[in-house]
C-alpha positions in Angstrom: 24.4 14.4 5.8 21.2 15.7 4.1 20.8 19.5 3.3 17.6 21.4 4.5 15.7 22.2 1.6 14.2 26.0 1.3 11.3 25.0 -0.7 9.0 21.8 -1.3 9.2 20.2 -4.4 6.0 17.5 -3.8 4.4 15.9 -0.9 3.5 12.5 -0.4 0.0 11.6 1.0 -0.9 8.3 1.6 -4.0 6.7 0.2 -6.6 7.9 3.0 -9.7 9.9 2.2 -10.1 13.0 4.7 -13.5 14.1 5.9 -15.1 15.8 3.3 -13.5 14.6 0.4 -14.9 12.2 -1.9 -13.6 8.1 -2.2 -11.7 7.5 -5.6 -13.8 4.5 -5.8 -16.5 5.3 -4.1 -19.4 4.1 -6.4 -17.4 0.7 -6.5 -17.6 0.6 -2.7 -21.0 1.6 -3.0 -22.1 -1.0 -5.1 -20.3 -3.8 -2.8 -22.3 -2.4 0.3 -25.6 -2.5 -1.8 -25.0 -6.0 -2.9 -24.4 -7.1 0.7 -27.5 -5.6 1.6 -29.8 -7.5 -0.8 -27.9 -10.5 0.2 -26.2 -11.0 -3.3 -23.2 -13.4 -3.1 -21.2 -13.7 -6.5 -24.8 -13.1 -8.3 -25.5 -16.9 -7.2 -28.4 -16.5 -4.8 -29.2 -15.2 -1.7 -26.8 -15.4 0.9 -26.4 -13.4 4.0 -23.3 -12.8 6.5 -23.9 -14.5 10.0 -21.3 -12.6 11.6 -20.1 -8.7 11.3 -16.2 -7.5 12.8 -15.7 -4.0 12.9 -12.2 -3.8 13.2 -9.7 -0.9 13.0 -12.5 1.9 12.5 -13.0 4.8 15.2 -16.6 5.0 13.9 -16.9 8.7 13.6 -17.1 8.8 9.8 -21.0 9.3 8.8 -20.8 7.0 6.2 -18.8 4.4 8.3 -21.6 4.8 11.1 -24.3 4.6 8.5 -22.6 1.2 6.9 -21.9 -0.6 10.4 -25.5 0.1 11.8 -27.1 -1.4 8.1 -25.2 -4.3 8.7 -26.2 -4.7 12.6 -29.7 -4.4 11.5 -29.2 -6.8 8.6 -27.6 -9.2 10.8 -29.8 -8.8 13.9 -33.0 -9.3 11.3 -31.7 -12.3 9.8 -31.4 -13.9 13.4 -34.7 -13.0 14.4 -36.2 -14.7 11.0 -33.6 -17.5 11.1 -33.0 -16.9 7.4 -29.3 -16.5 7.2 -28.9 -18.3 3.8 -31.4 -19.2 1.2 -29.6 -21.2 -1.4 -25.9 -21.1 0.0 -24.2 -24.7 -0.1 -22.9 -23.9 3.8 -23.9 -25.8 6.7 -27.4 -24.7 8.5 -26.6 -21.4 11.1 -27.2 -23.1 14.4 -25.9 -20.4 16.5 -26.8 -16.7 16.6 -25.5 -14.1 14.4 -23.0 -11.5 16.3 -22.0 -7.9 15.7 -18.3 -7.6 17.2 -16.3 -4.7 17.8 -12.9 -5.6 19.0 -11.0 -2.3 19.8 -9.3 -0.9 22.6 -12.1 1.7 23.2 -15.9 2.0 22.6 -16.9 4.4 20.0 -17.4 7.9 21.5 -21.6 8.7 21.1 -22.0 5.9 23.1 -26.0 6.4 22.9 -25.7 6.3 19.2 -24.2 2.7 19.2 -27.1 1.3 21.7 -28.4 -2.4 20.1 -25.6 -2.3 17.3 -23.0 -4.2 18.8 -23.7 -7.7 20.4 -20.2 -7.3 22.1 -17.1 -5.0 22.2 -13.9 -6.8 22.9 -11.7 -4.8 24.9 -8.5 -5.2 23.7 -6.0 -5.1 20.8 -7.5 -5.9 17.6 -4.7 -7.8 15.9 -4.2 -10.0 18.9 -7.8 -10.8 18.9 -7.3 -11.7 15.0 -4.9 -14.0 16.0 -6.8 -15.5 18.3 -9.9 -16.0 16.4 -7.7 -17.5 13.2 -5.8 -20.0 16.1 -9.5 -21.2 17.1 -10.6 -21.4 14.0 -7.7 -23.6 12.7 -8.1 -25.8 15.6 -11.8 -26.3 14.7 -10.8 -26.8 11.4 -8.4 -29.3 12.2 -11.1 -31.3 14.4 -13.3 -31.2 11.7 -10.9 -32.8 9.2 -10.2 -35.2 11.7 -13.7 -36.5 12.3 -14.4 -36.3 8.8 -11.6 -39.0 8.0 -12.9 -41.7 10.5 
């Protein structure tokens, strides 16, 4: 049986950044985001994302809002110019890019998100991820089978 302690010796705090706090790896995160905005891919030419999935975020923190809106604008401008990749060895992008938000609830301040997301997938994000993974695996299997012919 545990006894009740009259004073606290210490406290356990998870690695979560609270509002108003500085992220301990903020400079590193900022560099990565900056590189992604500029289209850098491992320093080997320009390559841009063709899909943005915003998962597990309430989208209430100003920094997160800014990053999501920035990536959405970048993705949508790449679709408009049809220049998603200039030096990547990936296949030619034939489908328009998408900015998807799988979550149970749409973010508050709905007007602030107008034009940012192409689709809100209402539901459990983990179930969505499992379905997406299954679909991708099936497509890889089909592509692999066609390549063997």
